[in-house]
C-alpha positions as CSV (number, residue, x, y, z in Angstrom):
1,X,138.7,128.0,62.8
2,X,137.5,125.3,65.2
3,X,140.0,122.8,66.6
4,X,139.5,119.8,68.8
5,X,141.7,118.5,71.6
6,X,141.7,115.1,73.3
7,X,143.4,113.8,76.4
8,X,143.7,110.3,77.8
9,X,140.9,109.0,79.9
10,X,137.5,108.0,78.7
11,X,135.0,110.8,79.5
12,X,132.1,109.6,81.7
13,X,129.8,112.2,79.9
14,X,130.5,110.6,76.5
15,X,130.7,107.0,77.7
16,X,128.9,106.8,81.1
17,X,129.7,103.0,81.5
18,X,133.4,103.4,80.9
19,X,134.3,102.7,84.5
20,X,132.9,99.1,84.1
21,X,135.0,98.3,81.0
22,X,137.7,95.6,81.1
23,X,141.2,96.5,80.1
24,X,140.7,94.7,76.8
25,X,137.4,96.5,76.1
26,X,139.1,99.9,76.9
27,X,141.8,99.1,74.4
28,X,139.2,99.1,71.6
29,X,138.7,102.8,72.2
30,X,142.4,103.5,71.3
31,X,141.3,104.7,67.9
32,X,138.1,106.7,67.8
33,X,136.4,108.5,65.0
34,X,135.5,111.8,66.6
35,X,132.8,112.3,64.1
36,X,130.8,109.7,66.0
37,X,131.0,111.6,69.3
38,X,128.1,114.0,70.4
39,X,130.0,117.2,69.6
40,X,128.6,120.6,68.9
41,X,127.2,120.9,65.3
42,X,129.0,123.0,62.7
43,X,132.4,122.4,64.2
44,X,135.3,121.0,62.1
45,X,137.5,118.5,63.8
46,X,140.4,116.3,63.0
47,X,139.1,112.9,61.9
48,X,141.3,110.6,64.1
49,X,143.1,110.9,67.4
50,X,145.3,108.2,68.8
51,X,146.0,107.9,72.5
52,X,149.0,105.9,73.8
53,X,147.1,104.5,76.7
54,X,144.2,103.4,74.6
55,X,141.7,105.8,76.3
56,X,140.3,109.3,75.4
57,X,139.5,111.4,78.4
58,X,137.6,114.3,76.9
59,X,136.9,116.0,73.6
60,X,136.8,119.7,73.5
61,X,135.7,121.8,70.6
62,X,137.3,125.3,70.5
63,X,136.2,128.1,68.3
64,X,137.6,131.5,67.7
65,X,135.2,132.8,70.3
66,X,136.5,130.4,72.9
67,X,135.2,127.1,74.5
68,X,131.6,126.2,73.8
69,X,129.6,124.0,76.2
70,X,125.9,123.0,75.9
71,X,123.9,121.8,78.9
72,X,120.6,120.3,77.5
73,X,118.7,121.1,80.7
74,X,120.0,124.6,81.2
75,X,117.6,126.4,78.9
76,X,114.6,124.8,80.6
77,X,115.9,125.9,84.0
78,X,116.3,129.5,83.1
79,X,113.8,131.6,85.0
80,X,110.9,133.3,83.3
81,X,108.4,135.8,84.8
82,X,105.4,134.3,86.6
83,X,103.2,135.7,83.8
84,X,105.0,133.3,81.4
85,X,104.3,130.1,83.4
86,X,101.6,127.7,82.2
87,X,100.5,124.7,84.3
88,X,98.3,122.3,82.4
89,X,97.1,118.7,82.4
90,X,96.0,116.2,79.8
91,X,92.6,114.5,80.4
92,X,91.0,111.9,78.2
93,X,89.2,108.6,78.1
94,X,91.4,105.5,78.2
95,X,93.2,104.8,74.9
96,X,92.5,108.1,73.2
97,X,96.1,108.9,72.6
98,X,96.9,110.9,75.8
99,X,100.4,109.4,76.4
100,X,101.4,109.6,72.7
101,X,100.4,113.3,72.7
102,X,102.5,113.9,75.8
103,X,105.5,112.2,74.1
104,X,105.2,114.5,71.1
105,X,104.9,117.6,73.2
106,X,108.1,116.6,75.1
107,X,109.9,115.9,71.8
108,X,108.8,119.0,69.9
109,X,109.6,121.3,72.8
110,X,113.1,119.8,72.9
111,X,112.6,118.5,76.5
112,X,113.6,114.9,75.5
113,X,116.3,114.4,72.7
114,X,115.2,112.3,69.8
115,X,117.8,109.6,70.5
116,X,116.4,109.2,74.0
117,X,112.8,109.2,73.0
118,X,110.6,106.0,73.4
119,X,106.9,105.3,73.4
120,X,105.0,106.2,76.7
121,X,108.0,108.1,77.9
122,X,106.4,109.4,81.0
123,X,105.0,105.9,81.9
124,X,108.0,104.7,83.8
125,X,106.5,101.5,85.2
126,X,106.9,98.2,83.4
127,X,103.3,97.5,84.3
128,X,102.1,100.6,82.5
129,X,104.1,99.7,79.3
130,X,102.8,96.1,79.3
131,X,99.2,97.0,79.7
132,X,99.4,100.2,77.6
133,X,97.7,102.3,80.3
134,X,98.7,105.2,82.5
135,X,98.5,104.4,86.2
136,X,100.4,107.2,87.9
137,X,100.3,110.9,87.2
138,X,103.7,112.3,85.9
139,X,105.0,115.8,85.8
140,X,107.4,117.3,83.2
141,X,108.7,120.9,82.6
142,X,109.0,122.1,79.1
143,X,110.2,125.3,77.4
144,X,108.4,126.9,74.4
145,X,109.2,130.1,72.6
146,X,106.4,132.3,71.1
147,X,107.3,135.5,69.3
148,X,110.9,135.3,70.8
149,X,109.3,135.2,74.3
150,X,110.2,132.0,76.4
151,X,107.5,130.3,78.3
152,X,107.7,127.6,81.0
153,X,105.1,124.9,80.5
154,X,104.5,122.4,83.3
155,X,102.7,119.3,82.1
156,X,101.0,116.8,84.4
157,X,100.0,113.7,82.6
158,X,97.0,111.8,84.1
159,X,95.5,108.3,83.9
160,X,92.4,107.7,81.9
161,X,90.7,104.7,83.7
162,X,87.8,105.4,86.0
163,X,89.6,103.5,88.9
164,X,92.4,106.2,88.9
165,X,90.1,109.3,88.9
166,X,91.7,110.3,92.3
167,X,95.0,110.7,90.5
168,X,93.3,112.9,87.9
169,X,91.6,115.1,90.6
170,X,94.9,115.7,92.3
171,X,96.7,116.7,89.2
172,X,93.9,119.1,88.1
173,X,94.1,120.9,91.5
174,X,97.7,121.8,90.6
175,X,96.8,123.3,87.2
176,X,95.1,126.3,85.6
177,X,94.2,124.6,82.3
178,X,93.6,121.2,80.7
179,X,93.8,119.7,77.2
180,X,90.7,117.6,76.6
181,X,91.8,114.9,74.2
182,X,89.0,113.1,72.2
183,X,89.5,110.3,69.7
184,X,88.3,111.7,66.3
185,X,86.9,108.2,65.4
186,X,85.3,107.1,68.7
187,X,84.0,110.4,69.9
188,X,82.9,111.3,73.5
189,X,83.2,108.4,75.9
190,X,82.1,107.9,79.5
191,X,85.4,108.9,81.1
192,X,85.7,111.9,78.9
193,X,82.6,113.3,80.5
194,X,83.7,112.4,84.1
195,X,87.1,114.1,83.6
196,X,85.6,117.2,82.1
197,X,83.3,117.6,85.1
198,X,86.4,117.3,87.4
199,X,88.1,120.0,85.4
200,X,85.1,122.3,85.5
201,X,84.9,121.8,89.3
202,X,88.4,123.1,89.5
203,X,87.5,126.1,87.3
204,X,90.1,125.2,84.6
205,X,90.4,126.5,81.1
206,X,89.7,123.6,78.8
207,X,91.2,123.3,75.3
208,X,89.5,120.7,73.1
209,X,91.9,118.6,71.0
210,X,90.6,116.0,68.4
211,X,93.3,113.3,68.1
212,X,93.9,110.5,65.6
213,X,92.6,112.5,62.6
214,X,94.9,110.3,60.4
215,X,92.7,107.2,60.9
216,X,90.4,106.2,58.0
217,X,87.3,106.3,60.3
218,X,88.0,109.7,61.7
219,X,85.2,112.2,61.5
220,X,86.3,115.4,63.3
221,X,83.2,117.4,62.4
222,X,80.9,114.8,63.9
223,X,83.0,114.6,67.1
224,X,83.0,118.4,67.4
225,X,79.2,118.4,67.3
226,X,79.2,115.7,69.9
227,X,81.4,117.7,72.3
228,X,79.3,120.8,71.8
229,X,76.0,118.9,72.3
230,X,77.0,116.6,75.2
231,X,79.6,118.7,77.1
232,X,78.7,122.2,76.0
233,X,82.2,123.3,75.0
234,X,82.7,125.6,72.0
235,X,84.7,123.5,69.4
236,X,85.0,126.2,66.7
237,X,88.7,126.5,67.6
238,X,89.3,122.9,68.5
239,X,92.7,121.7,67.4
240,X,92.8,118.8,64.9
241,X,95.9,116.7,65.5
242,X,97.5,113.3,65.1
243,X,99.9,112.6,67.9
244,X,101.3,109.5,66.1
245,X,102.1,111.5,62.9
246,X,103.1,114.7,64.7
247,X,100.3,116.8,63.1
248,X,99.1,119.8,65.0
249,X,101.5,119.6,67.9
250,X,103.0,123.1,67.5
251,X,99.4,124.5,67.4
252,X,98.7,122.8,70.7
253,X,101.7,124.4,72.4
254,X,100.7,127.8,71.0
255,X,97.1,127.3,72.2
256,X,98.4,126.5,75.7
257,X,100.4,129.7,75.8
258,X,97.5,131.8,74.5
259,X,94.5,130.3,76.4
260,X,95.7,128.9,79.7
261,X,95.9,131.6,82.3
262,X,99.2,132.1,84.3
263,X,99.3,131.5,88.0
264,X,98.8,134.4,90.4
265,X,101.9,136.4,91.3
266,X,102.2,135.7,95.1
267,X,105.9,135.1,95.4
268,X,106.2,137.8,98.1
269,X,103.8,136.0,100.5
270,X,104.8,133.3,103.1
271,X,105.6,130.0,101.4
272,X,102.7,127.6,100.8
273,X,103.3,124.6,98.6
274,X,100.8,121.8,98.0
275,X,102.0,118.2,97.9
276,X,100.3,116.4,95.0
277,X,102.4,113.2,94.8
278,X,105.3,111.5,96.5
279,X,107.3,108.2,96.4
280,X,109.8,106.4,98.6
281,X,113.4,106.2,97.4
282,X,115.5,103.6,99.4
283,X,118.6,105.9,99.3
284,X,117.1,109.4,99.6
285,X,113.9,108.7,101.6
286,X,110.6,110.3,100.7
287,X,110.7,112.4,97.6
288,X,107.8,114.9,97.5
289,X,106.3,116.5,94.3
290,X,104.7,119.8,95.0
291,X,103.2,122.9,93.4
292,X,104.3,126.3,94.9
293,X,101.1,128.3,95.4
294,X,102.6,131.2,97.4
295,X,106.1,132.4,98.2
296,X,109.5,131.0,97.4
297,X,111.5,128.0,98.5
298,X,115.3,127.8,98.3
299,X,117.8,125.0,98.7
300,X,118.9,124.6,102.3
301,X,115.7,126.2,103.8
302,X,114.2,124.6,106.9
303,X,110.6,123.6,105.9
304,X,107.6,122.7,108.0
305,X,104.9,120.2,107.1
306,X,101.7,121.7,108.5
307,X,99.6,118.6,108.8
308,X,102.2,116.2,110.3
309,X,103.9,119.1,112.1
310,X,107.4,117.8,111.1
311,X,110.4,120.0,110.3
312,X,113.2,119.1,107.7
313,X,115.9,120.8,105.8
314,X,115.5,121.0,102.0
315,X,118.7,119.2,101.0
316,X,117.7,119.2,97.4
317,X,115.0,121.0,95.4
318,X,114.5,120.7,91.6
319,X,112.2,120.3,88.7
320,X,111.1,117.3,86.6
321,X,112.1,117.8,83.0
322,X,111.2,114.9,82.8
323,X,114.1,113.6,84.8
324,X,114.9,115.3,88.1
325,X,117.2,118.4,87.6
326,X,118.4,120.3,90.7
327,X,117.8,124.0,91.0
328,X,118.5,126.6,93.7
329,X,115.0,128.1,94.1
330,X,111.4,127.7,93.1
331,X,108.8,130.4,93.3
332,X,105.0,130.8,93.1
333,X,103.4,128.9,90.1
334,X,106.3,126.5,89.6
335,X,106.1,122.7,90.0
336,X,109.1,120.8,91.5
337,X,110.3,118.1,93.9
338,X,111.9,118.1,97.3
339,X,114.3,115.7,98.9
340,X,114.9,116.3,102.7
341,X,116.0,112.8,104.0
342,X,112.5,112.1,105.2
343,X,112.6,108.5,106.5
344,X,109.1,108.1,107.9
345,X,106.4,107.7,105.2
346,X,103.8,109.3,107.5
347,X,105.6,112.7,107.7
348,X,104.9,113.8,104.1
349,X,101.4,112.9,103.0
350,X,99.7,113.8,99.8
351,X,97.6,117.0,100.3
352,X,99.8,118.4,103.1
353,X,101.1,122.0,102.9
354,X,104.8,122.9,103.0
355,X,105.8,126.2,104.6
356,X,109.0,127.8,105.9
357,X,109.9,127.1,109.5
358,X,111.0,130.7,110.1
359,X,108.1,132.3,108.3
360,X,105.1,130.0,108.6
361,X,101.9,130.6,106.7
362,X,98.8,131.5,108.7
363,X,96.6,128.7,107.2
364,X,97.2,125.6,105.2
365,X,95.9,124.9,101.7
366,X,92.6,123.0,101.4
367,X,94.4,119.8,100.2
368,X,92.3,117.0,98.7
369,X,89.1,115.2,99.6
370,X,89.8,111.9,101.2
371,X,89.6,109.0,98.8
372,X,86.7,106.6,99.7
373,X,87.5,103.0,98.9
374,X,84.6,101.1,97.3
375,X,86.1,97.6,96.9
376,X,87.8,95.6,99.7
377,X,89.8,92.4,99.8
378,X,92.2,90.6,102.1
379,X,95.9,90.4,101.2
380,X,97.8,87.6,102.9
381,X,101.5,86.5,102.4
382,X,101.9,82.9,101.3
383,X,104.9,82.8,103.5
384,X,104.0,83.9,107.0
385,X,107.5,85.3,107.6
386,X,106.8,88.0,105.0
387,X,104.0,89.7,107.1
388,X,106.3,92.5,108.3
389,X,107.7,93.0,104.7
390,X,104.1,93.2,103.5
391,X,103.3,95.9,106.1
392,X,106.4,98.0,105.1
393,X,105.6,97.6,101.4
394,X,102.0,98.7,101.9
395,X,103.1,101.8,103.8
396,X,105.6,102.7,101.0
397,X,103.1,102.0,98.3
398,X,100.4,104.1,100.1
399,X,102.9,107.0,99.8
400,X,102.8,106.7,96.1
401,X,99.1,105.7,95.9
402,X,97.1,107.9,98.3
403,X,93.9,106.1,97.4
404,X,95.1,102.8,99.0
405,X,93.7,102.1,102.5
406,X,94.6,99.1,104.7
407,X,94.2,97.7,108.2
408,X,95.5,94.5,109.9
409,X,93.4,91.3,109.6
410,X,93.7,87.8,111.0
411,X,92.4,84.7,109.4
412,X,92.3,81.2,110.8
413,X,93.2,79.7,107.5
414,X,95.7,82.1,106.1
415,X,97.2,83.7,109.2
416,X,98.1,87.4,109.5
417,X,97.4,89.8,106.6
418,X,95.7,93.1,105.8
419,X,92.2,94.2,104.8
420,X,92.8,96.6,101.9
421,X,90.4,99.1,100.3
422,X,90.6,100.1,96.6
423,X,88.8,102.4,94.2
424,X,87.9,99.6,91.8
425,X,88.8,96.1,90.5
426,X,91.6,97.4,88.2
427,X,93.1,99.4,91.1
428,X,93.1,96.2,93.2
429,X,94.8,94.2,90.5
430,X,97.4,96.8,89.9
431,X,98.3,97.1,93.6
432,X,98.7,93.4,93.9
433,X,100.9,93.2,90.9
434,X,103.0,96.2,92.1
435,X,103.5,94.5,95.5
436,X,104.6,91.3,93.9
437,X,106.9,92.9,91.4
438,X,108.4,95.9,93.2
439,X,108.7,94.3,96.7
440,X,109.1,90.6,95.8
441,X,106.1,89.3,97.8
442,X,104.0,86.2,97.1
443,X,100.4,87.1,98.0
444,X,96.9,85.5,98.2
445,X,93.9,87.8,97.7
446,X,90.5,86.9,99.0
447,X,87.3,87.6,97.0
448,X,86.6,91.3,96.6
449,X,83.7,92.7,98.7
450,X,82.1,96.0,99.4
451,X,81.2,97.8,102.7
452,X,77.8,96.9,104.1
453,X,75.8,98.8,106.7
454,X,74.2,96.4,109.2
455,X,71.3,97.6,111.3
456,X,71.2,95.6,114.5
457,X,68.1,94.8,116.6
458,X,69.4,97.0,119.5
459,X,69.3,100.1,117.2
460,X,73.0,100.2,116.5
461,X,74.4,100.5,113.0
462,X,77.8,99.1,112.1
463,X,79.8,99.0,108.8
464,X,81.5,95.8,107.8
465,X,83.6,94.7,104.7
466,X,84.4,91.3,106.0
467,X,81.6,88.6,106.1
468,X,83.1,87.1,109.2
469,X,82.2,90.2,111.2
470,X,78.5,89.9,110.4
471,X,76.5,89.5,113.7
472,X,74.3,86.4,114.4
473,X,71.0,86.2,112.4
474,X,69.0,86.8,115.7
475,X,70.7,90.2,116.2
476,X,70.2,91.4,112.7
477,X,67.4,93.8,111.7
478,X,68.5,94.6,108.1
479,X,71.5,94.9,105.8
480,X,72.1,97.9,103.5
481,X,74.4,97.7,100.5
482,X,75.9,100.5,98.4
483,X,74.3,101.4,95.1
484,X,76.0,103.1,92.1
485,X,74.7,105.2,89.2
486,X,76.2,103.6,86.1
487,X,76.2,105.5,82.8
488,X,76.9,103.3,79.7
489,X,77.7,105.0,76.4
490,X,77.2,102.6,73.4
491,X,76.5,102.5,69.7
492,X,72.7,101.9,69.1
493,X,73.3,98.3,67.9
494,X,74.1,97.1,71.4
495,X,71.4,98.8,73.5
496,X,69.4,95.6,73.9
497,X,72.4,93.5,75.1
498,X,73.5,96.1,77.6
499,X,70.0,96.6,79.0
500,X,69.8,92.8,79.5
501,X,73.1,93.0,81.4
502,X,71.7,95.7,83.7
503,X,68.6,93.7,84.4
504,X,70.6,90.5,85.2
505,X,72.6,92.4,87.8
506,X,69.5,93.6,89.8
507,X,69.7,97.0,88.1
508,X,67.0,99.7,88.1
509,X,66.6,101.3,84.7
510,X,66.5,105.1,85.0
511,X,66.7,106.7,81.5
512,X,68.1,106.4,78.0
513,X,69.1,109.3,75.8
514,X,70.4,109.4,72.2
515,X,73.5,111.6,72.3
516,X,73.7,111.5,68.5
517,X,71.9,109.6,65.8
518,X,74.1,106.5,66.3
519,X,75.1,106.7,70.0
520,X,73.1,106.3,73.2
521,X,73.5,106.8,76.9
522,X,71.9,104.2,79.2
523,X,71.7,105.0,82.9
524,X,71.1,102.3,85.6
525,X,71.2,102.2,89.3
526,X,72.6,98.9,90.5
527,X,74.3,97.4,93.6
528,X,78.0,97.9,93.7
529,X,78.5,94.2,94.7
530,X,77.1,93.3,91.2
531,X,79.8,95.4,89.6
532,X,82.7,94.0,91.6
533,X,82.7,90.8,89.5
534,X,83.0,90.7,85.7
535,X,80.5,93.5,84.9
536,X,83.1,95.5,82.9
537,X,84.2,92.4,81.0
538,X,80.6,91.6,80.1
539,X,80.0,95.2,79.0
540,X,83.0,95.0,76.6
541,X,82.2,91.5,75.3
542,X,78.5,92.2,74.7
543,X,79.3,95.5,72.8
544,X,82.3,94.1,71.0
545,X,84.5,96.6,72.8
546,X,82.6,99.7,71.6
547,X,80.8,100.6,74.9
548,X,82.3,102.5,77.8
549,X,81.0,103.2,81.3
550,X,81.4,105.5,84.2
551,X,80.0,105.1,87.7
552,X,79.6,107.0,90.9
553,X,78.4,106.1,94.4
554,X,74.8,107.3,95.2
555,X,74.2,105.9,98.7
556,X,73.0,102.8,100.6
557,X,69.7,100.8,100.2
558,X,68.2,98.0,102.1
559,X,68.4,94.6,100.3
560,X,67.6,91.0,101.0
561,X,71.2,89.9,101.8
562,X,72.3,86.8,103.6
563,X,75.6,85.4,104.8
564,X,76.6,82.2,103.0
565,X,78.8,80.0,105.2
566,X,80.9,77.0,104.0
567,X,81.2,74.1,106.4
568,X,83.7,71.2,105.9
569,X,83.1,68.2,108.2
570,X,80.8,70.4,110.3
571,X,83.4,73.1,110.9
572,X,82.8,76.6,109.4
573,X,85.6,77.9,107.2
574,X,85.5,81.7,107.7
575,X,87.7,82.8,104.8
576,X,85.2,81.2,102.4
577,X,82.2,82.9,103.9
578,X,80.5,85.5,101.7
579,X,77.5,87.9,101.6
580,X,75.2,87.3,98.7
581,X,71.7,88.2,97.7
582,X,69.2,85.5,98.7
583,X,68.1,84.9,95.1
584,X,71.7,84.0,94.1
585,X,72.6,82.0,97.2
586,X,71.8,78.6,95.8
587,X,73.8,79.0,92.6
588,X,76.8,80.4,94.5
589,X,76.6,77.7,97.2
590,X,76.3,74.9,94.6
591,X,79.4,76.2,92.6
592,X,81.5,76.5,95.8
593,X,80.7,73.0,97.1
594,X,81.4,71.4,93.8
595,X,84.7,73.1,93.4
596,X,85.8,72.2,97.0
597,X,85.0,68.6,96.3
598,X,87.4,68.6,93.4
599,X,90.2,70.3,95.4
600,X,90.2,68.8,98.9
601,X,92.2,65.6,99.1
602,X,90.2,62.5,100.2
603,X,90.4,61.5,103.9
604,X,90.1,58.1,105.7
605,X,86.6,59.1,106.6
606,X,83.6,60.6,104.7
607,X,83.7,64.4,104.6
608,X,80.5,66.4,104.0
609,X,81.0,69.8,102.3
610,X,78.0,72.1,102.9
611,X,76.9,75.6,102.0
612,X,74.7,77.1,104.7
613,X,72.5,80.1,105.4
614,X,72.4,80.1,109.2
615,X,71.6,76.5,110.2
616,X,69.9,75.7,106.9
617,X,71.9,73.7,104.4
618,X,71.2,74.8,100.8
619,X,73.9,72.9,98.9
620,X,75.9,69.8,99.8
621,X,78.6,67.5,98.4
622,X,80.3,64.5,100.0
623,X,83.9,63.5,99.8
624,X,84.0,59.7,99.9
625,X,86.4,58.0,102.2
626,X,89.6,56.2,101.3
627,X,88.7,52.6,102.1
628,X,91.2,50.1,103.2
629,X,90.4,46.5,102.1
630,X,90.2,44.8,105.5
631,X,88.9,41.6,103.8
632,X,92.1,41.0,101.9
633,X,93.4,38.5,104.5
634,X,90.1,36.5,104.5
635,X,90.7,33.8,101.9
636,X,87.7,31.9,103.1
637,X,85.8,30.9,106.2
638,X,82.5,32.0,107.6
639,X,80.8,35.3,106.6
640,X,80.5,36.3,110.2
641,X,84.3,36.8,110.3
642,X,84.1,39.3,107.4
643,X,81.2,41.1,109.0
644,X,83.2,41.4,112.2
645,X,86.1,43.0,110.4
646,X,83.8,45.4,108.5
647,X,82.0,46.5,111.7
648,X,85.3,47.2,113.4
649,X,86.4,49.3,110.4
650,X,83.1,51.3,110.5
651,X,83.5,52.0,114.2
652,X,87.1,53.2,113.7
653,X,86.0,55.6,110.9
654,X,83.2,56.9,113.0
655,X,85.6,57.7,115.9
656,X,88.1,59.2,113.4
657,X,85.4,61.4,111.9
658,X,84.5,62.7,115.4
659,X,88.1,63.7,116.3
660,X,89.6,64.1,112.8
661,X,90.4,67.4,111.2
662,X,90.4,68.2,107.5
663,X,93.2,70.5,106.4
664,X,92.2,72.5,103.4
665,X,95.3,73.0,101.2
666,X,96.4,76.5,100.2
667,X,95.8,75.7,96.5
668,X,92.2,74.9,97.3
669,X,91.7,78.3,99.0
670,X,93.2,80.1,96.0
671,X,91.1,78.2,93.5
672,X,87.9,78.8,95.4
673,X,88.6,82.5,96.0
674,X,89.1,82.8,92.2
675,X,85.8,81.0,91.7
676,X,84.1,83.4,94.1
677,X,85.3,86.3,92.1
678,X,83.7,84.8,89.0
679,X,80.3,83.7,90.4
680,X,79.5,86.4,92.9
């Protein structure tokens, strides 16, 4: 018969915050119903224990067979043969239930206890939970038993938005299979296609999953036909599930075991491990996430980073399940993390290969293709003293976001800052918010721009992303801008509205195909600069949220582009300069001058605000002077006396205008930059 013993100090395992309790709070624990404690099930215990000091130190259930202890992570850490390891990823269009499905897989496999479960469990950033999107890839190790045979399943969850496709490509390179999740009511979307092509490039086994079958508008048969016709995947064995209701989750786990191939058994070869993600911990330094491709790594091994040529001791290795759990060794096919007191963020970059110092591999792994930024903007601290903090923060964030690029920049109006490159507008917005939240910075962002190729008259070609670097008009031969191929998937009712949007943005219509009877694919080629603004917002508003899009860079083409300068009192203001198409120059210039007139405070002299192309003024506004009433003291007398005073005032204002300087307030810059984002 089981008995239970108790001694007198509050157990940190049962009550982890007990060390912070006051004496009065601890006294409340003097009588505890042991039935409320997390004991082993099916054990009989005495109902009440009293402790003279008012604290219970530990509770131990003893059976006839002896003490019983359960470690919830121990089963998942038990080693399995390499043939029983499955590495897979989940890919889907945004908002097709990918994170919800990951939650259910973690819950059903027993990886996360029900009492600890919460929505979007793997999305550990506040920003991800607020927006309901996945920004960062996350890894989790699960255990699943099929026919009494244990299997180790390594899940890597991925983002769904087009701006984070680099995260998707990195996670797919660490897997052998992928779950393709498609909404059973919405069907195939643009990012569904893009992610499938990424998976096929990595030669992955794809398992189609139709999610949200519990919705009234769900039509799994129609969506299955769409997948077969558009993508070419056989959907005869597609799994019908509802992640929200928990329908079909066990079938998905069984399908992963049956269909995803195991990794190759190369544990005897020299260690080669691919870094697919990393982040900076202020206490432990750089924490590296890696996939062991060849060999074995053990705790305490001296490891060598082949790209940076740095050596460190593996102080701690472990697995993500989904929290970090320390282990003694990891072998080929497994996914884990490494902590080695790495203080320099440049020493452990994403895509680098880890090998052993004493038994180095002959060649490094291929790594990843370098991410190419397509959207650029300037980031400046509002407080100039935060410049060094901004630099350190960008370096640490780049460790966690390998697609972020930056270089120093100096502005006459906003001081020292950085010119940053992003994969898209959402990526830019997320990076700015993460810098402000995680690193407590106050930032100004300039209007987003793209990289232009400038052909000079001397035959030289230069690339610029900042309008202030554009050569003089006399030295220019031509300007080329990047073009993208945009594919819009839409219900047939909104074809006309989306074609009108494409034409308005200088788009070139290429083709239109009907995927099904009710859905069409429209393909345009248009300048990337036209997409940097509110193109995606317009796409959603004109289609009432039903359309989706995916784009890819196709090259550079020559365009009739000009540099639009803003002059205040005859002085050019470089931060407000922008590169626009000549046909849009007047409307943009008119909007900028009108906004500046509202924002700049009046001076003691008249201030002209002009938008110029070279020396030609195309839009102008004037800020009237603050006029002092110099005639107030003239209560009478001859008119010549009044004229003399007015003439003297006019001469003073003329002299003041010649030597006076107009200070544009920071608020005006921020408002105009926001306006530029809207009108360009």
